C-alpha positions as CSV (number, residue, x, y, z in Angstrom):
1,M,0.0,0.0,0.0
2,S,1.4,3.4,-1.0
3,S,1.5,6.3,1.3
4,T,0.6,8.7,-1.5
5,I,-2.4,10.8,-0.6
6,Q,-5.0,11.2,-3.4
7,R,-6.6,14.6,-2.9
8,L,-10.1,15.3,-4.2
9,T,-10.6,18.7,-5.8
10,P,-14.2,19.6,-6.7
11,V,-14.8,20.5,-10.3
12,Q,-16.4,24.0,-10.9
13,V,-20.0,23.4,-11.9
14,P,-23.4,24.9,-10.9
15,W,-24.9,21.5,-10.0
16,M,-24.5,18.5,-7.7
17,V,-24.9,14.9,-8.7
18,S,-28.1,13.9,-6.9
19,P,-27.1,11.7,-3.9
20,S,-30.7,10.4,-3.5
21,T,-31.2,9.1,-7.0
22,S,-29.7,5.8,-8.3
23,Y,-29.2,6.9,-11.9
24,L,-25.4,7.0,-12.7
25,R,-24.8,5.8,-16.2
26,L,-21.5,5.1,-18.0
27,L,-21.0,4.9,-21.7
28,A,-17.6,3.9,-23.1
29,A,-16.5,2.7,-26.5
30,E,-14.2,-0.2,-27.1
31,S,-12.4,1.4,-30.0
32,S,-9.8,4.0,-29.1
33,S,-10.6,5.8,-32.3
34,D,-14.1,6.6,-31.0
35,K,-12.6,8.2,-27.9
36,L,-16.1,8.5,-26.5
37,T,-16.7,8.3,-22.8
38,Q,-19.8,9.7,-21.2
39,V,-21.3,9.7,-17.7
40,R,-24.9,10.6,-17.2
41,F,-26.7,11.4,-14.0
42,I,-29.5,13.4,-12.5
43,A,-28.1,16.7,-11.1
44,H,-29.6,19.2,-8.6
45,F,-29.2,22.8,-9.7
46,G,-29.4,24.4,-6.3
47,L,-29.5,28.0,-7.5
48,E,-33.3,28.1,-7.7
49,R,-34.3,31.1,-5.6
50,S,-37.6,32.5,-4.4
51,E,-38.3,36.2,-5.2
52,A,-38.4,37.1,-1.5
53,S,-35.1,35.5,-0.6
54,T,-31.5,35.1,-1.7
55,E,-31.3,31.7,-0.1
56,I,-31.3,28.6,-2.3
57,Q,-34.7,27.0,-2.2
58,G,-34.0,23.3,-2.1
59,P,-36.9,21.2,-3.4
60,P,-38.0,18.3,-1.3
61,V,-36.0,15.1,-1.9
62,T,-37.3,13.6,-5.0
63,F,-36.8,10.1,-6.3
64,F,-36.9,9.5,-10.1
65,P,-37.5,6.3,-12.0
66,P,-34.3,4.4,-12.7
67,Y,-34.7,3.9,-16.4
68,D,-34.3,6.2,-19.3
69,S,-37.7,5.3,-20.8
70,N,-39.5,6.5,-17.7
71,I,-37.8,9.9,-17.6
72,K,-39.6,12.8,-19.3
73,L,-37.5,15.8,-20.1
74,G,-38.4,19.5,-20.4
75,P,-36.5,22.7,-21.0
76,K,-32.9,23.0,-19.9
77,S,-33.8,24.8,-16.6
78,G,-35.2,23.6,-13.3
79,P,-34.0,22.2,-10.1
80,Y,-33.4,18.6,-11.4
81,Q,-31.9,18.0,-14.8
82,L,-30.4,15.1,-16.6
83,V,-26.7,16.0,-17.2
84,R,-24.2,14.4,-19.5
85,V,-20.5,14.7,-19.0
86,T,-18.3,13.9,-22.0
87,F,-14.7,13.1,-21.5
88,S,-12.0,13.6,-24.2
89,R,-9.7,10.6,-24.7
90,G,-11.4,8.8,-21.9
91,L,-9.7,5.5,-22.6
92,W,-9.6,4.2,-19.1
93,V,-12.9,3.9,-17.2
94,R,-14.3,1.9,-14.4
95,M,-17.6,1.8,-12.5
96,L,-17.7,0.3,-9.0
97,P,-20.3,-0.3,-6.4
98,S,-20.4,1.9,-3.2
99,F,-17.8,1.1,-0.6
100,S,-20.4,0.7,2.1
101,N,-24.0,1.6,3.0
102,S,-22.8,5.0,4.3
103,E,-19.8,5.8,2.1
104,T,-19.8,5.8,-1.7
105,V,-16.0,5.6,-1.9
106,D,-13.4,4.3,0.6
107,P,-12.7,7.4,2.8
108,G,-9.2,6.0,3.6
109,L,-8.1,6.3,0.0
110,Y,-8.8,10.1,-0.5
111,D,-8.1,13.4,1.2
112,F,-11.4,15.2,1.3
113,S,-10.0,18.4,3.0
114,S,-10.8,20.7,0.1
115,I,-14.5,19.6,0.1
116,P,-16.8,21.4,2.6
117,S,-18.5,18.2,3.8
118,Q,-17.8,18.2,7.5
119,L,-19.2,20.3,10.3
120,A,-16.7,22.4,12.1
121,P,-16.3,21.7,15.8
122,G,-19.4,23.2,17.6
123,Q,-21.2,24.0,14.3
124,D,-24.8,22.9,13.9
125,I,-26.2,21.5,10.6
126,K,-28.4,24.6,10.0
127,S,-25.4,27.0,10.1
128,W,-23.3,24.6,8.0
129,L,-26.1,24.3,5.4
130,A,-26.5,28.1,5.3
131,G,-22.7,28.5,4.7
132,F,-22.8,25.9,1.9
133,Q,-25.8,27.6,0.2
134,H,-24.1,31.0,0.6
135,T,-20.9,29.7,-1.1
136,W,-23.0,28.2,-3.9
137,L,-24.8,31.5,-4.5
138,E,-21.7,33.6,-4.3
139,N,-19.6,31.6,-6.7
140,N,-22.3,30.1,-8.9
141,C,-20.5,26.8,-8.3
142,C,-21.6,24.0,-6.0
143,P,-19.0,23.6,-3.2
144,D,-19.4,19.8,-3.4
145,P,-20.7,18.7,-6.8
146,R,-19.9,15.0,-6.2
147,M,-17.5,15.1,-9.2
148,Y,-13.8,15.6,-8.5
149,E,-10.4,15.7,-10.1
150,V,-8.1,13.3,-8.2
151,Q,-4.7,14.8,-7.5
152,N,-1.7,12.4,-7.0
153,S,-3.8,9.6,-8.6
154,L,-2.5,6.1,-7.9
155,W,-4.5,4.7,-10.8
156,L,-3.2,7.2,-13.3
157,R,0.4,6.5,-12.1
158,D,-0.2,2.8,-12.6
159,V,-1.7,2.8,-16.1
160,S,-0.2,5.8,-18.0
161,K,2.7,8.2,-18.1
162,D,0.7,10.6,-20.4
163,A,1.0,14.0,-18.7
164,M,-2.2,15.2,-20.5
165,L,-4.4,12.7,-18.7
166,K,-6.3,13.5,-15.5
167,H,-8.2,11.3,-13.1
168,Y,-11.9,12.2,-12.5
169,L,-14.3,10.6,-10.0
170,V,-18.1,10.9,-10.1
171,L,-20.1,9.8,-7.1
172,G,-23.6,8.4,-7.6
173,N,-25.9,6.9,-5.0
174,D,-25.1,3.2,-5.1
175,A,-22.0,3.3,-7.4
176,Y,-19.3,5.6,-8.6
177,T,-17.3,5.9,-11.8
178,E,-13.7,6.9,-12.5
179,V,-12.3,8.1,-15.8
180,L,-8.8,9.0,-17.0
181,A,-9.2,11.6,-19.7
182,E,-7.6,14.8,-21.0
183,K,-10.6,17.1,-20.4
184,W,-14.3,17.1,-20.1
185,H,-17.4,19.2,-20.7
186,W,-21.0,18.9,-19.5
187,E,-24.4,19.7,-20.9
188,S,-28.0,19.4,-19.7
189,E,-30.2,17.1,-21.6
190,G,-33.3,18.8,-20.0
191,A,-35.2,19.2,-16.8
192,I,-36.8,16.2,-15.2
193,R,-40.6,16.4,-15.4
């Protein structure tokens, strides 16, 4: 076992992979000439505001049907949207089940210190959530989108010396996916209706 610390850095996006919906999908092509790797998931766009408040108005927890044929899509706006992330040169991919019932990935493998997911000593959940929402509004980026770039990646070190490749991790509800790729972009396929 290596003593290298793999540090998770949140990507800069205005959404969060829905932690309450089992919908993570991975599409990868066998041929390296296709160079197509996509991850799809239901994302929560938390910047929905009421007119009387600057606070994020989180909709109630919603569970969506697990299969594409059951999902109805509307315009590309709304609190829950189907998002597709496409990776360039995503030739190495893997999808794994959750580490445990309470942890999607093994917390012993990663440094989560740059992700605001822990309460400070003496802090209550209400004040933590208010700070999380304030940061989301201020920066137009979710502080913890559940998609990360992995710094000091052991997997990348083991499989490739290509300096252009980066290691990305996307956390779903019951599984997670990892991709080694040069870059990525995302797009909404539409709001869930």
